[in-house]
Structure formats: C-alpha cells, structure tokens
C-alpha positions as a Markdown table, in Angstrom:
| # | Residue | x | y | z |
|---|---|---|---|---|
| 1 | Met | -62.8 | 12.4 | -1.0 |
| 2 | Gly | -59.5 | 11.5 | -3.2 |
| 3 | Ala | -58.4 | 13.7 | -6.4 |
| 4 | Pro | -59.6 | 12.8 | -9.9 |
| 5 | Ile | -57.3 | 9.9 | -11.2 |
| 6 | Asn | -56.5 | 12.4 | -14.0 |
| 7 | Asp | -55.3 | 15.1 | -11.4 |
| 8 | Arg | -53.2 | 12.4 | -10.0 |
| 9 | Leu | -51.9 | 11.2 | -13.1 |
| 10 | Gly | -51.1 | 14.8 | -13.7 |
| 11 | Ile | -48.9 | 15.1 | -10.5 |
| 12 | Val | -47.2 | 11.6 | -11.6 |
| 13 | Gln | -46.5 | 13.1 | -14.8 |
| 14 | Arg | -44.5 | 16.4 | -13.4 |
| 15 | Leu | -42.7 | 14.1 | -11.0 |
| 16 | Leu | -41.5 | 11.9 | -13.6 |
| 17 | Glu | -40.4 | 15.0 | -15.8 |
| 18 | Thr | -38.6 | 16.3 | -12.9 |
| 19 | Ala | -37.0 | 12.8 | -11.4 |
| 20 | Pro | -33.4 | 12.0 | -12.2 |
| 21 | Asp | -32.2 | 9.2 | -14.8 |
| 22 | Asn | -31.7 | 6.6 | -12.2 |
| 23 | Val | -34.9 | 7.0 | -10.1 |
| 24 | Val | -36.7 | 6.9 | -13.6 |
| 25 | Arg | -35.0 | 3.4 | -14.4 |
| 26 | Asp | -35.4 | 1.8 | -10.6 |
| 27 | Leu | -39.2 | 2.7 | -11.1 |
| 28 | Asp | -39.4 | 1.3 | -14.6 |
| 29 | Thr | -37.8 | -1.6 | -13.1 |
| 30 | Ala | -40.1 | -1.9 | -10.2 |
| 31 | Leu | -43.1 | -1.4 | -12.3 |
| 32 | Arg | -42.1 | -4.4 | -15.0 |
| 33 | Ala | -42.7 | -6.7 | -11.9 |
| 34 | Asp | -46.5 | -5.7 | -10.8 |
| 35 | Thr | -48.7 | -6.0 | -14.0 |
| 36 | Ser | -51.8 | -5.2 | -11.7 |
| 37 | Ala | -54.4 | -3.5 | -13.7 |
| 38 | Pro | -54.4 | 0.1 | -11.5 |
| 39 | Leu | -50.8 | 0.6 | -12.2 |
| 40 | Ala | -51.0 | 0.2 | -15.7 |
| 41 | Pro | -51.4 | 4.0 | -16.4 |
| 42 | Val | -48.7 | 4.6 | -14.4 |
| 43 | Arg | -46.3 | 1.9 | -16.1 |
| 44 | Ala | -47.4 | 3.2 | -19.5 |
| 45 | Met | -46.2 | 6.8 | -18.1 |
| 46 | Val | -43.0 | 5.3 | -16.7 |
| 47 | Arg | -41.9 | 3.6 | -20.2 |
| 48 | Ala | -43.0 | 6.4 | -22.5 |
| 49 | Glu | -40.4 | 9.1 | -20.0 |
| 50 | Met | -37.7 | 6.0 | -20.8 |
| 51 | Ser | -38.1 | 6.0 | -24.0 |
| 52 | Asp | -38.1 | 9.8 | -24.3 |
| 53 | Arg | -35.2 | 10.3 | -22.3 |
| 54 | Gln | -33.4 | 7.6 | -24.4 |
| 55 | Val | -34.1 | 9.8 | -27.5 |
| 56 | Arg | -32.7 | 13.0 | -25.6 |
| 57 | Asp | -29.6 | 11.2 | -24.9 |
| 58 | Val | -28.9 | 10.4 | -28.4 |
| 59 | Val | -30.2 | 14.1 | -29.4 |
| 60 | Leu | -27.8 | 15.5 | -26.8 |
| 61 | Ala | -24.9 | 12.8 | -27.1 |
| 62 | Pro | -22.0 | 15.0 | -27.5 |
| 63 | Val | -22.9 | 17.1 | -24.3 |
| 64 | Ala | -24.6 | 14.3 | -22.2 |
| 65 | Pro | -21.6 | 13.3 | -20.4 |
| 66 | Leu | -20.9 | 17.1 | -19.1 |
| 67 | Cys | -23.9 | 16.9 | -17.1 |
| 68 | Ser | -22.9 | 14.2 | -14.9 |
| 69 | Pro | -19.6 | 13.6 | -12.8 |
| 70 | Arg | -17.5 | 10.7 | -14.0 |
| 71 | Ala | -17.5 | 7.8 | -11.5 |
| 72 | Asp | -13.5 | 7.8 | -11.8 |
| 73 | Gly | -13.5 | 11.4 | -9.9 |
| 74 | Phe | -11.3 | 12.7 | -13.0 |
| 75 | Lys | -11.8 | 16.2 | -13.2 |
| 76 | Gln | -14.0 | 17.5 | -16.3 |
| 77 | Thr | -16.1 | 20.6 | -17.2 |
| 78 | Met | -19.3 | 20.6 | -15.6 |
| 79 | Phe | -23.1 | 21.4 | -15.8 |
| 80 | Pro | -25.7 | 20.3 | -13.7 |
| 81 | Val | -27.7 | 17.0 | -14.1 |
| 82 | Gly | -31.0 | 18.7 | -15.2 |
| 83 | Ala | -29.2 | 20.7 | -18.0 |
| 84 | Leu | -30.3 | 17.9 | -20.2 |
| 85 | Ser | -34.0 | 17.2 | -19.1 |
| 86 | Arg | -34.4 | 21.5 | -19.1 |
| 87 | Ala | -33.0 | 21.3 | -22.9 |
| 88 | Trp | -34.7 | 18.7 | -24.1 |
| 89 | Arg | -37.8 | 20.3 | -22.8 |
| 90 | Ala | -37.2 | 24.0 | -24.3 |
| 91 | Leu | -36.4 | 22.3 | -27.9 |
| 92 | Arg | -39.9 | 20.4 | -27.4 |
| 93 | Glu | -41.3 | 23.9 | -27.0 |
| 94 | Leu | -38.8 | 25.5 | -29.3 |
| 95 | Asp | -39.6 | 23.3 | -32.4 |
| 96 | Pro | -42.0 | 20.6 | -31.7 |
| 97 | Lys | -42.3 | 19.4 | -35.4 |
| 98 | Thr | -38.7 | 18.6 | -35.5 |
| 99 | Val | -38.8 | 17.1 | -32.3 |
| 100 | Asn | -41.5 | 14.8 | -33.2 |
| 101 | Val | -40.2 | 13.6 | -36.3 |
| 102 | Val | -36.8 | 12.9 | -34.4 |
| 103 | Val | -38.4 | 11.0 | -32.1 |
| 104 | Ser | -40.3 | 8.7 | -34.4 |
| 105 | Asn | -37.2 | 8.1 | -36.6 |
| 106 | Leu | -35.1 | 7.3 | -33.9 |
| 107 | Thr | -37.6 | 4.8 | -32.3 |
| 108 | Leu | -38.1 | 3.2 | -35.7 |
| 109 | Thr | -34.9 | 3.2 | -37.2 |
| 110 | Ala | -32.3 | 4.6 | -34.2 |
| 111 | Glu | -31.3 | 6.5 | -36.6 |
| 112 | Glu | -30.1 | 10.3 | -36.1 |
| 113 | Pro | -31.8 | 12.6 | -38.5 |
| 114 | Ala | -32.1 | 16.2 | -37.5 |
| 115 | Cys | -30.4 | 15.9 | -34.4 |
| 116 | Asp | -27.6 | 18.0 | -35.5 |
| 117 | Asp | -30.2 | 20.7 | -36.4 |
| 118 | Leu | -31.7 | 20.8 | -33.1 |
| 119 | Cys | -28.4 | 21.1 | -31.4 |
| 120 | Lys | -27.5 | 24.1 | -33.3 |
| 121 | Ala | -31.3 | 25.5 | -33.0 |
| 122 | Ala | -31.1 | 25.3 | -29.0 |
| 123 | Ala | -27.5 | 27.0 | -29.1 |
| 124 | Ala | -28.8 | 30.1 | -31.2 |
| 125 | Ala | -32.0 | 30.1 | -29.3 |
| 126 | Ile | -29.7 | 30.2 | -25.5 |
| 127 | Arg | -27.9 | 32.8 | -27.1 |
| 128 | Asp | -30.9 | 34.9 | -28.4 |
| 129 | Gly | -32.4 | 34.3 | -25.3 |
| 130 | His | -35.5 | 32.7 | -27.0 |
| 131 | Pro | -38.5 | 32.5 | -24.3 |
| 132 | Ala | -38.4 | 28.6 | -24.6 |
| 133 | Met | -35.2 | 28.7 | -23.7 |
| 134 | Gln | -35.6 | 31.1 | -20.3 |
| 135 | Gly | -35.9 | 28.5 | -17.8 |
| 136 | Leu | -32.7 | 26.5 | -19.1 |
| 137 | Ile | -30.8 | 29.9 | -18.9 |
| 138 | Arg | -31.8 | 30.5 | -15.4 |
| 139 | Tyr | -31.0 | 27.2 | -14.3 |
| 140 | Leu | -27.4 | 27.1 | -16.0 |
| 141 | Glu | -26.5 | 30.9 | -14.8 |
| 142 | Asp | -28.2 | 29.7 | -10.8 |
| 143 | Phe | -25.5 | 27.1 | -11.2 |
| 144 | Gln | -22.4 | 29.6 | -12.7 |
| 145 | Pro | -22.5 | 32.8 | -14.3 |
| 146 | Gly | -21.6 | 32.4 | -17.9 |
| 147 | Ala | -22.7 | 28.5 | -17.9 |
| 148 | Ala | -25.5 | 29.4 | -20.5 |
| 149 | Lys | -23.1 | 31.0 | -23.0 |
| 150 | Leu | -20.6 | 28.0 | -22.6 |
| 151 | Phe | -23.2 | 25.4 | -23.3 |
| 152 | Ala | -24.8 | 26.9 | -26.1 |
| 153 | Thr | -21.1 | 26.8 | -27.3 |
| 154 | Tyr | -20.5 | 23.1 | -26.5 |
| 155 | Leu | -24.2 | 22.5 | -28.9 |
| 156 | Asp | -22.6 | 24.6 | -31.6 |
| 157 | Leu | -19.8 | 22.2 | -31.7 |
| 158 | Ala | -22.0 | 19.1 | -31.1 |
| 159 | Pro | -22.7 | 18.2 | -34.7 |
| 160 | Leu | -18.8 | 18.1 | -35.3 |
| 161 | Ala | -18.1 | 16.4 | -32.0 |
| 162 | Arg | -20.7 | 13.4 | -32.9 |
| 163 | Thr | -18.5 | 12.6 | -35.8 |
| 164 | Ala | -15.4 | 12.7 | -34.3 |
| 165 | Ile | -17.0 | 10.9 | -31.1 |
| 166 | Lys | -17.2 | 7.8 | -33.4 |
| 167 | Arg | -14.0 | 7.8 | -34.9 |
| 168 | Leu | -12.6 | 8.0 | -31.4 |
| 169 | Pro | -11.8 | 4.4 | -30.7 |
| 170 | Ser | -10.0 | 4.3 | -33.5 |
| 171 | Trp | -8.1 | 7.5 | -32.6 |
| 172 | Leu | -6.9 | 6.4 | -29.5 |
| 173 | Arg | -6.5 | 2.6 | -30.6 |
| 174 | Asn | -4.1 | 3.4 | -33.5 |
| 175 | Ser | -1.7 | 6.2 | -33.7 |
| 176 | Ser | -1.2 | 6.2 | -37.3 |
| 177 | Glu | -0.2 | 9.5 | -39.0 |
| 178 | Glu | -3.7 | 8.9 | -41.1 |
| 179 | Asn | -5.5 | 9.5 | -37.5 |
| 180 | Ala | -3.5 | 12.0 | -36.2 |
| 181 | Ala | -3.9 | 14.1 | -39.4 |
| 182 | Ser | -7.8 | 13.5 | -38.9 |
| 183 | Val | -7.7 | 15.0 | -35.3 |
| 184 | Arg | -6.0 | 17.9 | -36.6 |
| 185 | Leu | -8.3 | 18.3 | -39.0 |
| 186 | Leu | -11.3 | 18.4 | -36.8 |
| 187 | Phe | -9.7 | 21.0 | -34.5 |
| 188 | Lys | -9.1 | 23.0 | -37.3 |
| 189 | Asp | -12.9 | 22.5 | -38.4 |
| 190 | Ala | -14.1 | 23.6 | -34.9 |
| 191 | Asp | -11.9 | 26.7 | -34.9 |
| 192 | Ala | -14.2 | 27.8 | -37.9 |
| 193 | Ile | -17.1 | 27.4 | -35.6 |
| 194 | Thr | -16.3 | 29.0 | -33.0 |
| 195 | Asp | -13.3 | 30.8 | -31.3 |
| 196 | Asp | -11.2 | 28.8 | -28.7 |
| 197 | Ala | -12.7 | 25.6 | -29.6 |
| 198 | Ser | -10.1 | 23.5 | -29.3 |
| 199 | Pro | -10.2 | 22.8 | -25.3 |
| 200 | His | -14.1 | 22.3 | -25.7 |
| 201 | Val | -13.7 | 20.1 | -27.9 |
| 202 | Leu | -10.9 | 18.1 | -26.5 |
| 203 | Glu | -13.3 | 18.7 | -23.4 |
| 204 | Ile | -16.3 | 17.0 | -25.1 |
| 205 | Leu | -13.8 | 13.9 | -26.5 |
| 206 | Leu | -12.5 | 13.5 | -22.9 |
| 207 | Ala | -16.0 | 12.7 | -21.5 |
| 208 | Gln | -16.2 | 10.1 | -23.6 |
| 209 | Ile | -12.8 | 8.4 | -22.8 |
| 210 | Ala | -13.2 | 5.8 | -20.2 |
| 211 | Glu | -9.7 | 6.2 | -19.5 |
| 212 | Pro | -8.9 | 9.8 | -18.9 |
| 213 | Trp | -5.6 | 9.8 | -19.2 |
| 214 | Arg | -5.8 | 8.7 | -23.0 |
| 215 | Val | -6.4 | 12.3 | -23.9 |
| 216 | Leu | -3.4 | 12.8 | -24.2 |
| 217 | Arg | -3.4 | 10.6 | -27.4 |
| 218 | Ile | -5.4 | 13.5 | -28.8 |
| 219 | Ile | -3.2 | 15.9 | -27.7 |
| 220 | Ser | 0.0 | 14.4 | -28.9 |
| 221 | Ala | -2.0 | 14.3 | -32.5 |
| 222 | Val | -2.7 | 17.7 | -32.7 |
| 223 | Thr | 0.3 | 18.6 | -31.3 |
| 224 | Lys | 2.9 | 16.3 | -33.2 |
| 225 | Arg | 3.6 | 15.0 | -30.1 |
| 226 | Gly | 4.8 | 18.6 | -28.3 |
| 227 | Gly | 7.2 | 19.0 | -25.7 |
| 228 | Asp | 6.4 | 19.8 | -22.0 |
| 229 | Arg | 7.7 | 23.4 | -22.3 |
| 230 | Tyr | 5.5 | 24.6 | -25.0 |
| 231 | Leu | 2.3 | 22.7 | -24.0 |
| 232 | Ser | 2.8 | 24.2 | -20.3 |
| 233 | Ser | 2.0 | 27.5 | -21.6 |
| 234 | Ser | -0.6 | 26.2 | -24.6 |
| 235 | Glu | -4.4 | 26.5 | -24.1 |
| 236 | Leu | -4.3 | 22.5 | -23.9 |
| 237 | Ala | -2.3 | 22.8 | -20.7 |
| 238 | Glu | -5.1 | 22.6 | -18.4 |
| 239 | Phe | -5.7 | 19.1 | -19.7 |
| 240 | Cys | -2.4 | 18.1 | -18.8 |
| 241 | Glu | -2.2 | 19.3 | -15.8 |
| 242 | Arg | -5.4 | 17.3 | -15.0 |
| 243 | Val | -4.0 | 14.2 | -15.8 |
| 244 | Leu | -0.8 | 14.9 | -13.6 |
| 245 | Asn | -2.8 | 16.2 | -10.7 |
| 246 | Asp | -4.9 | 12.7 | -10.9 |
| 247 | Ile | -1.7 | 10.9 | -10.6 |
| 248 | Asp | -1.0 | 13.0 | -7.7 |
| 249 | Arg | -4.4 | 12.0 | -6.0 |
| 250 | Arg | -3.6 | 8.0 | -7.0 |
| 251 | Val | -0.6 | 8.8 | -5.1 |
| 252 | Asn | -2.2 | 9.8 | -2.3 |
| 253 | Leu | -4.4 | 7.0 | -2.3 |
| 254 | Leu | -1.8 | 4.9 | -2.3 |
| 255 | Arg | -0.1 | 6.6 | 0.7 |
| 256 | Leu | -3.4 | 6.0 | 2.2 |
| 257 | Phe | -3.4 | 2.3 | 2.2 |
| 258 | Asp | -4.6 | 0.9 | 5.5 |
| 259 | Leu | -4.2 | -2.9 | 6.1 |
| 260 | Glu | -7.3 | -2.7 | 8.6 |
| 261 | Gly | -9.4 | -2.0 | 5.7 |
| 262 | Gly | -8.6 | -6.0 | 4.3 |
| 263 | Val | -8.5 | -7.2 | 0.7 |
| 264 | Glu | -11.1 | -3.8 | 0.2 |
| 265 | Ala | -8.6 | -1.6 | 1.1 |
| 266 | Ala | -6.0 | -3.6 | -0.9 |
| 267 | Gln | -7.9 | -3.7 | -4.2 |
| 268 | Thr | -8.5 | 0.3 | -3.9 |
| 269 | Ala | -4.6 | 0.6 | -3.1 |
| 270 | Tyr | -3.3 | -1.4 | -6.0 |
| 271 | Asn | -6.0 | 0.1 | -8.6 |
| 272 | Ala | -4.4 | 3.7 | -8.0 |
| 273 | Leu | -1.3 | 2.3 | -8.2 |
| 274 | Ala | -2.2 | 0.6 | -11.9 |
| 275 | Val | -3.7 | 3.5 | -12.8 |
| 276 | Ala | -1.0 | 6.0 | -12.0 |
| 277 | Leu | 1.7 | 3.8 | -13.3 |
| 278 | Ser | -0.3 | 3.8 | -17.0 |
| 279 | Ala | -1.2 | 7.6 | -16.7 |
| 280 | Ile | 2.8 | 8.0 | -16.3 |
| 281 | Ala | 3.4 | 5.8 | -18.8 |
| 282 | Glu | 1.2 | 7.5 | -21.5 |
| 283 | Phe | 2.2 | 11.1 | -20.3 |
| 284 | Glu | 6.2 | 9.7 | -21.2 |
| 285 | Glu | 4.8 | 8.6 | -24.6 |
| 286 | Cys | 2.4 | 10.7 | -25.8 |
| 287 | Leu | 4.5 | 14.1 | -24.9 |
| 288 | Asp | 8.1 | 14.9 | -25.2 |
| 289 | Leu | 9.4 | 15.6 | -21.9 |
| 290 | Asn | 12.4 | 17.5 | -20.4 |
| 291 | Lys | 14.0 | 15.8 | -17.4 |
| 292 | Glu | 14.4 | 19.6 | -16.3 |
| 293 | Gly | 10.8 | 20.9 | -17.9 |
| 294 | Pro | 7.7 | 21.6 | -15.9 |
| 295 | Trp | 6.1 | 18.4 | -16.8 |
| 296 | Gly | 9.2 | 16.1 | -16.6 |
| 297 | Gln | 10.1 | 16.4 | -13.1 |
| 298 | Arg | 6.8 | 16.1 | -11.8 |
| 299 | Ile | 6.8 | 12.8 | -13.6 |
| 300 | Ile | 10.1 | 11.5 | -12.0 |
| 301 | Lys | 9.0 | 12.5 | -8.7 |
| 302 | Met | 5.8 | 10.4 | -8.7 |
| 303 | Lys | 7.4 | 7.7 | -10.4 |
| 304 | Gly | 9.7 | 7.9 | -7.3 |
| 305 | Ala | 6.7 | 8.1 | -4.9 |
| 306 | Leu | 4.9 | 5.0 | -6.5 |
| 307 | Ser | 8.0 | 2.8 | -6.6 |
| 308 | Asn | 9.1 | 3.6 | -2.5 |
| 309 | Leu | 5.4 | 3.4 | -1.4 |
| 310 | Thr | 5.0 | -0.1 | -3.2 |
| 311 | Glu | 8.2 | -1.3 | -2.0 |
| 312 | Gly | 7.5 | -0.2 | 1.4 |
| 313 | Tyr | 4.4 | -2.2 | 1.7 |
| 314 | Leu | 5.9 | -5.2 | 0.2 |
| 315 | Lys | 8.6 | -5.4 | 2.2 |
| 316 | Lys | 6.4 | -5.3 | 5.4 |
| 317 | Ser | 4.7 | -8.1 | 4.2 |
| 318 | Pro | 6.2 | -11.1 | 5.5 |
| 319 | Lys | 6.6 | -10.1 | 8.9 |
| 320 | Ile | 2.3 | -9.1 | 9.0 |
| 321 | Val | 2.0 | -12.9 | 7.5 |
| 322 | Asp | 4.2 | -13.8 | 10.8 |
| 323 | Ala | 2.2 | -12.0 | 13.2 |
| 324 | Ala | -1.1 | -13.7 | 12.0 |
| 325 | Leu | 0.3 | -17.2 | 12.4 |
| 326 | Pro | 1.8 | -17.1 | 15.7 |
| 327 | Met | 4.7 | -19.4 | 16.9 |
| 328 | Gln | 5.9 | -20.2 | 20.0 |
| 329 | Gln | 9.1 | -22.1 | 21.7 |
| 330 | Val | 9.0 | -25.6 | 23.0 |
| 331 | Arg | 12.0 | -27.9 | 24.7 |
| 332 | Ile | 12.8 | -31.0 | 23.3 |
| 333 | Gly | 14.9 | -32.8 | 26.0 |
| 334 | Gly | 17.4 | -31.1 | 27.7 |
| 335 | Met | 17.9 | -27.8 | 27.2 |
| 336 | Lys | 17.5 | -27.6 | 23.3 |
| 337 | Leu | 14.5 | -25.4 | 22.0 |
| 338 | Arg | 13.1 | -25.1 | 18.7 |
| 339 | Met | 9.8 | -22.7 | 17.3 |
| 340 | Glu | 6.5 | -24.1 | 16.4 |
| 341 | Pro | 2.9 | -23.2 | 15.5 |
| 342 | Cys | 1.1 | -21.9 | 18.4 |
| 343 | Leu | -2.2 | -23.5 | 18.4 |
| 344 | Glu | -3.7 | -23.0 | 21.8 |
| 345 | Gly | -5.8 | -20.2 | 20.5 |
| 346 | Thr | -8.4 | -19.3 | 17.2 |
| 347 | Pro | -6.6 | -17.2 | 14.7 |
| 348 | Asp | -6.8 | -13.2 | 15.6 |
| 349 | Pro | -9.4 | -11.7 | 13.0 |
| 350 | Arg | -7.8 | -8.7 | 13.3 |
| 351 | Leu | -4.2 | -10.0 | 12.4 |
| 352 | Val | -5.5 | -12.1 | 9.8 |
| 353 | Arg | -7.9 | -9.5 | 8.1 |
| 354 | Arg | -3.9 | -7.4 | 7.7 |
| 355 | Ala | -1.9 | -10.1 | 6.7 |
| 356 | Met | -4.8 | -10.8 | 3.7 |
| 357 | Ala | -4.8 | -7.0 | 3.1 |
| 358 | Ser | -1.1 | -7.1 | 2.7 |
| 359 | Leu | -1.0 | -10.2 | 0.7 |
| 360 | Ser | -3.7 | -9.1 | -1.7 |
| 361 | Phe | -1.9 | -6.4 | -2.6 |
| 362 | Phe | 1.2 | -8.3 | -3.1 |
| 363 | Glu | -0.3 | -10.5 | -5.5 |
| 364 | Arg | -2.0 | -7.5 | -7.2 |
| 365 | Ser | 1.5 | -5.9 | -7.7 |
| 366 | Arg | 2.5 | -8.9 | -9.6 |
| 367 | Ala | 0.5 | -7.3 | -12.9 |
| 368 | Thr | 2.4 | -3.9 | -12.6 |
| 369 | Ala | 6.2 | -5.5 | -11.1 |
| 370 | Ser | 8.2 | -4.4 | -14.3 |
| 371 | Gln | 6.3 | -1.4 | -14.9 |
| 372 | Gly | 7.1 | 0.0 | -11.7 |
| 373 | Gly | 10.6 | -1.4 | -11.1 |
| 374 | Tyr | 10.1 | -3.3 | -8.2 |
| 375 | Gly | 10.0 | -6.6 | -9.8 |
| 376 | Ser | 13.3 | -8.0 | -8.3 |
| 377 | Met | 12.5 | -7.0 | -5.0 |
| 378 | Arg | 8.9 | -8.6 | -5.2 |
| 379 | Gly | 10.3 | -11.8 | -6.3 |
| 380 | Lys | 12.9 | -12.2 | -3.0 |
| 381 | Val | 9.7 | -10.9 | -0.9 |
| 382 | Gly | 7.3 | -13.5 | -2.3 |
| 383 | Glu | 10.1 | -16.3 | -1.9 |
| 384 | Glu | 10.0 | -15.3 | 1.6 |
| 385 | Ile | 6.6 | -15.5 | 2.1 |
| 386 | Thr | 6.3 | -18.7 | 0.5 |
| 387 | His | 8.8 | -20.4 | 2.5 |
| 388 | Arg | 7.5 | -19.2 | 5.6 |
| 389 | Leu | 3.6 | -20.6 | 4.5 |
| 390 | Asp | 5.1 | -23.2 | 3.4 |
| 391 | Ser | 6.8 | -24.1 | 6.6 |
| 392 | Tyr | 3.9 | -23.2 | 8.9 |
| 393 | Val | 1.7 | -25.8 | 6.7 |
| 394 | Glu | 4.4 | -28.7 | 7.1 |
| 395 | Asp | 4.8 | -27.9 | 11.2 |
| 396 | Val | 0.5 | -28.0 | 11.6 |
| 397 | Leu | 0.7 | -31.1 | 9.7 |
| 398 | Ala | 3.0 | -32.7 | 11.5 |
| 399 | Met | 1.3 | -31.9 | 14.7 |
| 400 | Ile | -2.3 | -33.2 | 14.1 |
| 401 | His | -0.2 | -36.2 | 12.9 |
| 402 | Gly | 1.4 | -36.7 | 16.3 |
| 403 | Gly | -1.9 | -35.2 | 18.4 |
| 404 | Glu | 0.7 | -32.4 | 19.6 |
| 405 | Phe | -2.3 | -30.1 | 20.0 |
| 406 | Asp | -5.1 | -28.8 | 22.5 |
| 407 | Ser | -7.9 | -28.7 | 19.9 |
| 408 | Leu | -8.3 | -30.0 | 16.5 |
| 409 | Asp | -10.8 | -27.4 | 15.6 |
| 410 | Asn | -7.7 | -24.8 | 16.4 |
| 411 | Ala | -5.5 | -26.5 | 14.1 |
| 412 | Met | -7.9 | -26.8 | 11.5 |
| 413 | Ala | -8.8 | -22.9 | 11.8 |
| 414 | Tyr | -5.1 | -22.1 | 11.4 |
| 415 | Ile | -5.0 | -24.4 | 8.3 |
| 416 | Glu | -7.3 | -22.7 | 6.9 |
| 417 | Val | -6.1 | -19.1 | 7.2 |
| 418 | Val | -2.7 | -20.4 | 6.1 |
| 419 | Ala | -4.4 | -22.0 | 2.8 |
| 420 | Asp | -6.2 | -18.6 | 2.0 |
| 421 | Met | -2.7 | -17.1 | 2.5 |
| 422 | Ile | -1.1 | -19.6 | 0.1 |
| 423 | Gly | -4.3 | -18.8 | -2.5 |
| 424 | Leu | -3.0 | -15.5 | -2.1 |
| 425 | Ala | 0.8 | -15.4 | -2.1 |
| 426 | Gln | 1.0 | -18.6 | -4.9 |
| 427 | Asp | -2.3 | -20.0 | -6.6 |
| 428 | Glu | -5.8 | -21.5 | -5.4 |
| 429 | Lys | -4.4 | -24.9 | -6.5 |
| 430 | Ser | -1.8 | -24.7 | -4.4 |
| 431 | Ala | -4.0 | -24.2 | -1.4 |
| 432 | Gln | -6.8 | -26.7 | -2.7 |
| 433 | Ile | -4.1 | -29.3 | -2.0 |
| 434 | Val | -3.1 | -27.8 | 1.7 |
| 435 | Arg | -6.9 | -28.2 | 2.6 |
| 436 | Arg | -6.9 | -31.5 | 1.2 |
| 437 | Arg | -4.2 | -32.7 | 3.0 |
| 438 | Ala | -5.1 | -31.2 | 6.6 |
| 439 | Ala | -8.4 | -32.9 | 5.7 |
| 440 | Ser | -6.6 | -36.1 | 5.2 |
| 441 | Ala | -4.5 | -35.9 | 8.3 |
| 442 | Ala | -7.4 | -35.0 | 10.9 |
| 443 | Glu | -9.6 | -37.4 | 9.8 |
| 444 | Pro | -8.4 | -40.3 | 12.0 |
| 445 | Arg | -8.4 | -37.8 | 15.0 |
| 446 | Ala | -11.9 | -36.3 | 14.5 |
| 447 | Thr | -13.0 | -40.0 | 14.6 |
| 448 | Ala | -10.9 | -41.4 | 17.6 |
C-alpha cells in the first residue's frame, strides 16, 4: 500500500529544499507545461520554493555570487553552493518574524526592507555559534576550516556592499574624480566595520562584474592609479595577480588552437585573444606600470606572445586554404603546362574544416587587429587569400562553362566550399554572388 499523500508531499518538500537552483527551475518549467490535477499540489510547492529562493537571493544578494563558480573561469573567493540555502533556512529559524515581513514586502513591492538587518543578524549568530546556525557552520567548516568566520565577515559587509553594488555600473563606466572619491569613501567605511575589509569589499564587487579585469578600475580609484611596484606588495595585489594569471590562461588557450576543431575552436581561440588584449589594455590604463617592474615585464611578455601566436596563425592561413582547394597540372598543347582546379573527387571534409577554422579566426581577428599590432600583416594575408579564392572561382566557372569536368556535382561542391570561404574572408554578399554565378553556369549543363 502506498504512503499517505501528505507523507509523499513531505518527502517532495524535503527534496526541494536541498535541490540546486537549476533543478528547481527546470522542475518548475516542466510542471508549468503539465496542468493535470494530480500534480497541482507539487506545482504549488515548486512555485512556492521558487518564490522563496527569489527572496533569499535578494536578501543575500551581496554574498550570493560568492556561492557559485564564475562561468568565465576567473578565480574568486568561493563558498559551497549550498551555503545560501542553509543560511536562509537558519535565518528562518533565527528570526522568523523578520523573514516573514521581508518575504511579504518583497513579494508585493519588490523592495528590500530589513534585508540588511537579517544579514547582520546572521553574521552575529554565526560568530556566537547560535544553535540555528550550527548546520551552516558545520557545512562551511567541512568545506574549509575558517570558512564560517569568513562568511560572517562578508555578511557584516553586506549592507555597505548592497549600496555599492547599485553604484558599481557608474563607477566602472565613468572614472571621474567624483566617482573615484565615492569608491575611496566606500573602502574607508568598510574598514570601520571590520579589520582588513578592503580585500573583502573588492571580492564582493568583483563577483558582480561580468568582465572581471574591470576590477582594476576600482583598484585604480582606491590607489589613485597606483604603480605596480607599490601595488605588488599591497593587500590588493592578489586581485591584480588574478587578472595577470587569467591573461596567461588565455594565452595558453590561444596556443592550444587546433584547426581540427573547426570554427568552434577558432571562436574559442579568438575569444581568448580578445579577452587577453582587453585585460592588458585595462592594466595599462588603470595602473602605472614600470617596464622594469614586476607586472610591467609580464605585460610586455604576454603582449609579445599574443602577437606572435596570432601572426603565426594568420600567416599559415593561405596555405591551409590552398590545401582544401586542390590544383593539378594540365598540358596545353606541346610542352606548355598550367594549373587548374582538380575536380576529380569531392572536397576533403577534414581539409575543408581546417580551412574554415583558419578563415574564421582570420575574420574574427579583424576586430582586434589594430589593438593587437598585427593589422598590417593581416591586411597582406587577406589580399593573398582573396586573390586565391577569386582565381579559384573563375577557374571553376570557366571549367563548368567549357564542360571540362568529370562530375558537375563535384564542381558545384567545390563552388559551395569556396563560397563559404569567401563569406568569411570577404563578406556574405560576395559569397552569394558566387553561388548565383555558379547556378547560372551549371543550369545548361544540368539540363543537357
């Protein structure tokens, strides 16, 4: 005999409380598509859980990003994913009245009443070892010794950070003296709350920044564009080192670019290049770098590595394209020889994939050619590729018009390949013109 319905719903509720956010979201989506009556109680539970977590994320907003890894792989202070849910459940037990008021107000008005009070109360309860917080404390300490005390420190700073997060977009967008003064005041106020607050405040702000290298703008404001010799021995040095290490990681990603991976690999390689160049530019703009300083030297080396790797890939591109568009020698009366497209078989998928990857990287690199210092070389490579592709098109079209082929399908397959290449090397309009010309040339042959 099955368990009573209330018992089964209780099991579902306990599972929901411990499920990751993405699981609850997926379940909510699936249940919204199923309107059957038997699942109505479960749908209601899931929606209530979703609503509760939305409130939780508002109350604990300053620390929430620290409980999940960054999608871009950039290093940050991390607490285990389950810390938020456990902290919220502990707050419900610690101060249910305030939590209920906050839930009601946030649900109705989307405001944030008493959120800061809850964060401060949670911090104090963690430090005092309050029974309501024991589960959270054990969970954090199992993750890493000292994590509970650190989590409490971030909760102490949450009220100040909540205000700072609202102003963060303006601080990152406009480095005016007024904004810089506001940033410095934030860090001064943080130091009045807890010792060694600056790195913790910066950690909270970093977790809110989509492009992590822009944290250097905050550091620049705090230190009045400090130099690398000074900053490298300061409490903010770790953040600058993280940016440098991330640039190194991007350089290695670019170095690992494998043409066999096709256009997806080209996109990954170019993204690594673009991000690295942006981070380097930010470093040079925000900090006073010395060519002989600890970071100035690293920046110079990384810029050289990016330029050399990129130029190396671009220089190889014409030969890679040639390999995908085979040619053969033909005799034209007597001893005279000339080269023409070899249309005996179909295009080699592997060689075409490599060529498309190379051309995709070539096309994407346009956006950073000037910044990366390889614009002139890229221009010469582009001219060579364009000449090669245009000549190949004219040769194949001439062969189609003259009936000089074993298979029209093979000839059209090569035309399609070269049109795709032209779409990357030049533009899609030029590629469409090639396709239309080929179709026009092939029509009489196809109906003959």
